C-alpha positions as a LaTeX table, in Angstrom:
\begin{tabular}{lrrr}
\hline
Residue & $x$ (\AA) & $y$ (\AA) & $z$ (\AA) \\
\hline
Met1 & $-23.90$ & 32.91 & $-23.83$ \\
Arg2 & $-23.20$ & 30.93 & $-27.02$ \\
Ala3 & $-19.46$ & 31.60 & $-26.61$ \\
Ser4 & $-19.58$ & 30.60 & $-23.06$ \\
Leu5 & $-21.34$ & 27.25 & $-24.05$ \\
Leu6 & $-18.81$ & 26.79 & $-26.72$ \\
Arg7 & $-15.89$ & 27.36 & $-24.49$ \\
Arg8 & $-17.48$ & 24.90 & $-21.79$ \\
Ala9 & $-18.01$ & 22.34 & $-24.50$ \\
Ile10 & $-14.36$ & 22.48 & $-25.52$ \\
Val11 & $-13.26$ & 22.09 & $-21.93$ \\
Val12 & $-15.54$ & 19.11 & $-21.31$ \\
Ala13 & $-14.24$ & 17.50 & $-24.65$ \\
Ala14 & $-10.77$ & 18.00 & $-23.67$ \\
Leu15 & $-11.16$ & 16.56 & $-20.27$ \\
Ser16 & $-13.10$ & 13.55 & $-21.77$ \\
Ala17 & $-10.19$ & 12.97 & $-24.17$ \\
Leu18 & $-7.70$ & 13.18 & $-21.28$ \\
Met19 & $-9.80$ & 10.54 & $-19.33$ \\
Val20 & $-9.82$ & 8.13 & $-22.33$ \\
Thr21 & $-6.14$ & 8.43 & $-22.74$ \\
Thr22 & $-5.59$ & 8.07 & $-19.18$ \\
Leu23 & $-7.71$ & 5.04 & $-18.90$ \\
Ser24 & $-6.14$ & 3.61 & $-22.10$ \\
Gly25 & $-2.71$ & 3.95 & $-20.75$ \\
Cys26 & $-3.85$ & 2.14 & $-17.45$ \\
Arg27 & $-5.36$ & $-0.75$ & $-19.71$ \\
Arg28 & $-2.09$ & $-0.97$ & $-21.42$ \\
Lys29 & $-0.32$ & $-1.51$ & $-18.08$ \\
His30 & $-3.17$ & $-3.87$ & $-16.86$ \\
Val31 & $-2.96$ & $-6.64$ & $-19.53$ \\
Pro32 & $-5.94$ & $-9.15$ & $-19.42$ \\
Val33 & $-4.73$ & $-12.86$ & $-19.29$ \\
Glu34 & $-6.61$ & $-16.13$ & $-19.66$ \\
Ser35 & $-4.94$ & $-17.57$ & $-16.76$ \\
Glu36 & $-2.15$ & $-16.84$ & $-14.15$ \\
Pro37 & 0.11 & $-18.94$ & $-11.80$ \\
Glu38 & $-2.14$ & $-20.48$ & $-9.10$ \\
Leu39 & 0.63 & $-21.01$ & $-6.38$ \\
Gly40 & $-1.88$ & $-20.65$ & $-3.49$ \\
Tyr41 & $-1.52$ & $-19.00$ & $-0.15$ \\
Pro42 & 2.26 & $-18.72$ & 0.67 \\
Thr43 & 3.68 & $-21.47$ & 2.95 \\
Cys44 & 6.98 & $-21.71$ & 4.75 \\
Gly45 & 8.72 & $-22.99$ & 1.58 \\
Asp46 & 7.83 & $-19.35$ & 0.21 \\
Ala47 & 7.76 & $-16.87$ & 2.94 \\
Gly48 & 6.11 & $-17.94$ & 6.21 \\
Ala49 & 3.04 & $-19.69$ & 7.33 \\
Ala50 & $-0.13$ & $-17.96$ & 8.35 \\
Gly51 & 0.24 & $-18.83$ & 11.92 \\
Leu52 & 1.45 & $-16.55$ & 14.70 \\
Gly53 & 4.97 & $-15.54$ & 14.55 \\
Ala54 & 7.55 & $-13.39$ & 16.63 \\
Ala55 & 6.63 & $-9.71$ & 16.67 \\
Val56 & 9.02 & $-7.56$ & 14.71 \\
Ala57 & 7.07 & $-4.33$ & 14.70 \\
His58 & 3.61 & $-3.09$ & 15.79 \\
Gly59 & 2.23 & 0.35 & 15.08 \\
Arg60 & $-1.13$ & 2.30 & 15.79 \\
Leu61 & $-1.10$ & 5.67 & 13.95 \\
Arg62 & $-3.72$ & 8.46 & 13.90 \\
Ala63 & $-3.99$ & 11.71 & 12.26 \\
Gly64 & $-2.87$ & 14.44 & 14.47 \\
Pro65 & $-3.82$ & 18.08 & 14.69 \\
Ile66 & $-2.01$ & 19.22 & 11.53 \\
Ser67 & $-3.49$ & 16.46 & 9.40 \\
Ala68 & $-5.76$ & 17.59 & 6.53 \\
Asp69 & $-8.12$ & 14.79 & 7.51 \\
Arg70 & $-8.34$ & 14.08 & 11.19 \\
Asn71 & $-10.42$ & 10.84 & 10.82 \\
Val72 & $-7.68$ & 8.50 & 9.47 \\
Ala73 & $-6.35$ & 5.74 & 11.70 \\
Glu74 & $-4.29$ & 2.60 & 10.93 \\
Val75 & $-2.95$ & $-0.27$ & 12.80 \\
Phe76 & $-0.12$ & $-2.72$ & 11.50 \\
Asp77 & 1.79 & $-5.63$ & 12.68 \\
Leu78 & 4.94 & $-7.17$ & 11.27 \\
Val79 & 5.95 & $-10.69$ & 12.40 \\
Arg80 & 8.69 & $-13.07$ & 11.86 \\
Thr81 & 7.69 & $-16.62$ & 10.80 \\
Ala82 & 9.71 & $-19.75$ & 10.30 \\
Cys83 & 11.19 & $-18.71$ & 7.01 \\
Gly84 & 10.18 & $-14.96$ & 6.28 \\
Phe85 & 7.93 & $-12.15$ & 7.53 \\
Thr86 & 4.18 & $-11.50$ & 7.28 \\
Phe87 & 2.83 & $-7.97$ & 7.28 \\
Arg88 & $-0.86$ & $-7.12$ & 8.10 \\
Ser89 & $-2.48$ & $-3.67$ & 8.51 \\
Arg90 & $-5.89$ & $-1.99$ & 8.44 \\
Gln91 & $-6.52$ & 1.51 & 7.43 \\
Glu92 & $-9.74$ & 3.20 & 8.25 \\
Trp93 & $-11.39$ & 6.57 & 7.22 \\
Pro94 & $-15.04$ & 7.47 & 6.99 \\
Leu95 & $-15.25$ & 6.61 & 3.18 \\
Ala96 & $-13.17$ & 3.40 & 2.98 \\
Ile97 & $-11.35$ & 0.70 & 4.85 \\
Ala98 & $-8.37$ & $-1.00$ & 3.62 \\
Asp99 & $-7.22$ & $-4.49$ & 4.93 \\
Val100 & $-3.81$ & $-5.71$ & 3.69 \\
Glu101 & $-1.65$ & $-8.72$ & 4.07 \\
Val102 & 2.01 & $-9.09$ & 2.55 \\
His103 & 4.30 & $-11.88$ & 2.65 \\
Tyr104 & 8.07 & $-11.45$ & 2.38 \\
Asp105 & 10.96 & $-13.84$ & 2.31 \\
Ala106 & 13.90 & $-13.84$ & 4.94 \\
Ala107 & 15.39 & $-10.90$ & 3.09 \\
Tyr108 & 12.20 & $-8.67$ & 3.17 \\
Ala109 & 11.54 & $-9.18$ & $-0.39$ \\
Pro110 & 7.79 & $-9.33$ & $-1.05$ \\
Ile111 & 6.36 & $-12.45$ & $-2.63$ \\
Trp112 & 2.71 & $-12.14$ & $-2.29$ \\
Ala113 & 0.07 & $-9.44$ & $-1.34$ \\
Trp114 & $-3.53$ & $-9.24$ & $-0.67$ \\
Lys115 & $-5.80$ & $-6.16$ & $-0.34$ \\
Arg116 & $-9.59$ & $-5.78$ & 0.59 \\
Leu117 & $-11.18$ & $-2.55$ & 0.12 \\
Thr118 & $-14.67$ & $-2.11$ & 1.81 \\
Ile119 & $-17.10$ & 1.04 & 1.90 \\
Ala120 & $-17.63$ & 2.07 & 5.56 \\
Ala121 & $-21.35$ & 3.09 & 4.93 \\
Ser122 & $-22.14$ & $-0.06$ & 2.86 \\
Gln123 & $-25.38$ & $-1.83$ & 3.89 \\
Arg124 & $-24.15$ & $-5.04$ & 2.35 \\
Pro125 & $-22.73$ & $-7.83$ & 4.67 \\
Asp126 & $-19.38$ & $-7.75$ & 2.66 \\
Gly127 & $-19.26$ & $-3.89$ & 2.61 \\
Asn128 & $-19.16$ & $-3.95$ & $-1.19$ \\
Ala129 & $-15.75$ & $-5.47$ & $-1.16$ \\
Asp130 & $-13.19$ & $-5.14$ & $-3.75$ \\
Ile131 & $-10.59$ & $-7.86$ & $-3.20$ \\
Arg132 & $-7.26$ & $-8.33$ & $-5.08$ \\
Arg133 & $-4.45$ & $-10.84$ & $-4.93$ \\
Tyr134 & $-0.87$ & $-9.94$ & $-6.10$ \\
Glu135 & 1.18 & $-13.02$ & $-7.05$ \\
Leu136 & 4.89 & $-12.02$ & $-7.13$ \\
Arg137 & 6.69 & $-15.30$ & $-6.88$ \\
Thr138 & 7.14 & $-15.81$ & $-10.70$ \\
Gly139 & 8.83 & $-12.47$ & $-11.11$ \\
Asp140 & 5.99 & $-11.03$ & $-13.18$ \\
Val141 & 3.14 & $-9.40$ & $-11.17$ \\
Phe142 & $-0.33$ & $-11.06$ & $-11.68$ \\
Ile143 & $-3.44$ & $-9.64$ & $-10.22$ \\
Lys144 & $-6.60$ & $-11.55$ & $-9.41$ \\
Arg145 & $-9.47$ & $-9.38$ & $-8.71$ \\
Arg146 & $-12.97$ & $-9.86$ & $-7.51$ \\
Asp147 & $-14.98$ & $-6.68$ & $-7.71$ \\
Ala148 & $-18.01$ & $-5.64$ & $-5.64$ \\
Ala149 & $-20.29$ & $-7.24$ & $-8.26$ \\
Gly150 & $-18.69$ & $-10.64$ & $-7.85$ \\
Glu151 & $-16.76$ & $-10.42$ & $-11.21$ \\
Ile152 & $-13.38$ & $-12.23$ & $-11.50$ \\
Thr153 & $-10.53$ & $-10.86$ & $-13.61$ \\
Leu154 & $-7.16$ & $-11.73$ & $-14.25$ \\
Gln155 & $-4.40$ & $-9.34$ & $-15.22$ \\
Arg156 & $-0.70$ & $-9.22$ & $-15.79$ \\
Leu157 & 0.63 & $-5.56$ & $-14.43$ \\
Leu158 & 3.36 & $-4.19$ & $-16.57$ \\
Pro159 & 5.99 & $-1.50$ & $-15.33$ \\
Ser160 & 5.17 & 2.35 & $-15.75$ \\
Gly161 & 7.22 & 4.74 & $-17.14$ \\
Arg162 & 10.49 & 4.60 & $-19.10$ \\
Met163 & 13.17 & 4.13 & $-16.27$ \\
Gln164 & 14.84 & 0.73 & $-16.42$ \\
Ala165 & 13.99 & $-1.61$ & $-13.63$ \\
Pro166 & 16.91 & $-2.45$ & $-11.03$ \\
Ala167 & 18.67 & $-5.74$ & $-11.81$ \\
Gly168 & 16.80 & $-8.94$ & $-11.09$ \\
Gly169 & 13.44 & $-7.65$ & $-12.29$ \\
His170 & 11.56 & $-8.86$ & $-9.15$ \\
Val171 & 9.41 & $-6.54$ & $-6.95$ \\
Gly172 & 11.60 & $-5.30$ & $-4.19$ \\
Ala173 & 9.09 & $-3.31$ & $-2.14$ \\
Val174 & 5.40 & $-2.84$ & $-1.78$ \\
Val175 & 3.56 & 0.45 & $-0.94$ \\
Thr176 & 0.22 & $-0.29$ & 0.81 \\
Pro177 & $-2.54$ & 1.97 & 1.99 \\
Gly178 & $-1.34$ & 3.65 & 5.18 \\
Arg179 & 2.11 & 4.29 & 6.41 \\
Gly180 & 3.10 & 1.21 & 8.22 \\
Gly181 & 3.71 & $-0.77$ & 5.05 \\
Ile182 & 6.82 & 1.17 & 4.33 \\
Thr183 & 8.50 & $-0.56$ & 7.37 \\
Pro184 & 9.54 & $-3.61$ & 5.57 \\
Trp185 & 11.03 & $-1.53$ & 2.76 \\
Leu186 & 13.10 & 0.43 & 5.51 \\
Lys187 & 14.21 & $-2.84$ & 6.98 \\
Arg188 & 15.25 & $-4.33$ & 3.80 \\
Ala189 & 17.21 & $-1.18$ & 2.60 \\
His190 & 18.89 & $-0.56$ & 5.94 \\
Leu191 & 20.21 & 2.69 & 4.78 \\
Pro192 & 22.82 & 4.95 & 6.64 \\
Val193 & 22.03 & 8.85 & 6.87 \\
Gly194 & 22.47 & 10.06 & 3.32 \\
Gly195 & 21.97 & 6.66 & 1.83 \\
Lys196 & 19.73 & 5.95 & $-1.20$ \\
Thr197 & 18.49 & 2.86 & $-3.05$ \\
Gln198 & 16.09 & 2.00 & $-6.04$ \\
Asp199 & 13.68 & $-0.74$ & $-5.95$ \\
Leu200 & 11.04 & $-2.05$ & $-8.21$ \\
Val201 & 7.85 & $-1.11$ & $-6.39$ \\
Leu202 & 4.21 & $-2.40$ & $-6.33$ \\
Asn203 & 2.26 & 0.53 & $-5.46$ \\
Phe204 & $-1.42$ & $-0.56$ & $-4.64$ \\
Arg205 & $-2.64$ & 2.30 & $-2.48$ \\
Asp206 & $-4.96$ & 3.53 & $-5.15$ \\
Met207 & $-7.64$ & 1.87 & $-7.26$ \\
Ile208 & $-5.40$ & 1.58 & $-10.13$ \\
Glu209 & $-2.15$ & $-0.09$ & $-9.20$ \\
Ala210 & 1.32 & 0.88 & $-10.48$ \\
Leu211 & 4.57 & $-1.01$ & $-10.97$ \\
Glu212 & 7.28 & 1.56 & $-10.92$ \\
Val213 & 11.00 & 2.25 & $-10.02$ \\
Gly214 & 10.89 & 4.01 & $-6.60$ \\
Thr215 & 13.64 & 5.74 & $-4.88$ \\
Leu216 & 13.92 & 5.50 & $-0.97$ \\
Glu217 & 16.42 & 7.89 & 0.70 \\
Arg218 & 17.26 & 8.53 & 4.19 \\
Met219 & 17.65 & 12.25 & 5.31 \\
Pro220 & 19.36 & 13.48 & 8.45 \\
Asp221 & 17.54 & 12.66 & 11.74 \\
Gln222 & 15.53 & 15.45 & 13.15 \\
Val223 & 13.98 & 16.25 & 16.32 \\
Gln224 & 10.23 & 16.17 & 15.95 \\
Glu225 & 8.96 & 18.53 & 18.56 \\
Asp226 & 5.30 & 17.41 & 18.72 \\
Met227 & 6.37 & 13.73 & 19.17 \\
Gly228 & 9.03 & 14.66 & 21.77 \\
Arg229 & 11.81 & 12.66 & 20.13 \\
Thr230 & 14.45 & 12.24 & 17.54 \\
Val231 & 13.08 & 10.41 & 14.40 \\
Arg232 & 14.66 & 8.89 & 11.43 \\
Val233 & 13.51 & 10.70 & 8.27 \\
Tyr234 & 12.89 & 8.79 & 4.85 \\
Thr235 & 11.76 & 10.13 & 1.74 \\
Phe236 & 10.25 & 7.81 & $-1.04$ \\
Phe237 & 9.23 & 8.48 & $-4.52$ \\
Gly238 & 11.02 & 11.77 & $-4.18$ \\
Lys239 & 8.13 & 13.44 & $-2.41$ \\
Glu240 & 6.67 & 11.52 & 0.47 \\
Thr241 & 8.21 & 11.68 & 3.80 \\
Val242 & 7.87 & 9.15 & 6.77 \\
Phe243 & 9.37 & 9.15 & 10.28 \\
Ala244 & 10.64 & 5.95 & 12.01 \\
Asp245 & 12.10 & 4.98 & 15.08 \\
Glu246 & 15.58 & 3.63 & 15.81 \\
Asn247 & 14.42 & 0.15 & 14.63 \\
Asp248 & 13.03 & 1.56 & 11.37 \\
Val249 & 9.50 & 1.09 & 12.36 \\
Val250 & 7.35 & 3.89 & 10.87 \\
Ile251 & 5.92 & 6.01 & 13.65 \\
Gly252 & 4.40 & 9.03 & 11.54 \\
Asp253 & 4.75 & 11.15 & 8.58 \\
Leu254 & 5.18 & 14.77 & 7.28 \\
Ala255 & 1.53 & 15.09 & 6.49 \\
Gly256 & 0.53 & 14.61 & 10.24 \\
Met257 & 0.08 & 10.97 & 11.14 \\
Arg258 & 1.40 & 10.27 & 14.57 \\
Pro259 & 1.49 & 7.54 & 17.12 \\
Ala260 & $-2.01$ & 7.01 & 18.42 \\
Glu261 & $-1.01$ & 7.48 & 22.05 \\
Ser262 & 0.35 & 10.79 & 21.32 \\
Val263 & $-2.63$ & 12.28 & 19.83 \\
Thr264 & $-5.17$ & 14.02 & 22.20 \\
Leu265 & $-8.03$ & 14.55 & 19.61 \\
Pro266 & $-11.10$ & 12.36 & 20.18 \\
Glu267 & $-10.83$ & 8.94 & 18.79 \\
Pro268 & $-12.79$ & 8.47 & 15.50 \\
Ala269 & $-15.82$ & 6.20 & 15.70 \\
Ala270 & $-15.01$ & 2.40 & 15.14 \\
Leu271 & $-15.91$ & 1.16 & 11.51 \\
Pro272 & $-17.61$ & $-2.00$ & 10.66 \\
Thr273 & $-15.16$ & $-5.16$ & 9.92 \\
Phe274 & $-17.57$ & $-6.82$ & 7.41 \\
Gly275 & $-16.70$ & $-10.29$ & 8.79 \\
Gly276 & $-13.00$ & $-9.67$ & 8.86 \\
Pro277 & $-10.18$ & $-10.21$ & 6.14 \\
Asp278 & $-9.78$ & $-13.72$ & 4.70 \\
Pro279 & $-6.55$ & $-13.69$ & 2.48 \\
Met280 & $-6.38$ & $-17.45$ & 2.36 \\
His281 & $-9.56$ & $-18.00$ & 0.72 \\
Thr282 & $-10.31$ & $-14.77$ & $-1.30$ \\
Pro283 & $-10.64$ & $-13.80$ & $-3.97$ \\
\hline
\end{tabular}
């Protein structure tokens, strides 16, 4: 018994040390700052106004029969504005909801992003919202966050890993919760079959963001039997695969996300909107 307890204590201590090391590493990448550039909500001079624009892409995806979690759904829109593009999306699953808005310039380079995470089961009017704004227009990445307790923090996000960032130093792509957010990256890269590109990528799918060099590669087209069509196949980060149509709009992934109209499973229950997203005025 004593040996068993000792082994358990050693394991707990090792895991605790690993957690501390991991969190310390995260803190080194998220550098607290006293102030950050306050450039405001993007206007036409940067990447397009908040008003309605011409539709470039629309998607409504759901987890299909082969998905590990069948309660995931997302909807996204990409519109062309007077001088750029605006991407908006909402991903829902029973534990959390992610609302996203990203602004791009005319060449699909991201210049500003916003994310709100809410808890589906929350009893608070704001859904225990965690709201973050990502300022990319200066070249550096600055994060302004308002957590569920209402505390505001300012941070500068540093690149991860040891790989050298592509020339220019600016973020070239954004990876958002859901799959639709890969669409602007595909359109910017415009890869032929077998083509490959690297970009400095802001990945804010998880609670801890990462700024990393990411590879996007187009594989041979393939017939996806359950979708009844030929799809373009793209792999990013060397391990995740999405399917796109002939216009490079994401329509599914290898893990089982599919166009909602093709999924015969019962629709998941609608989740609360908690007043709706407000990228212009929050955090």
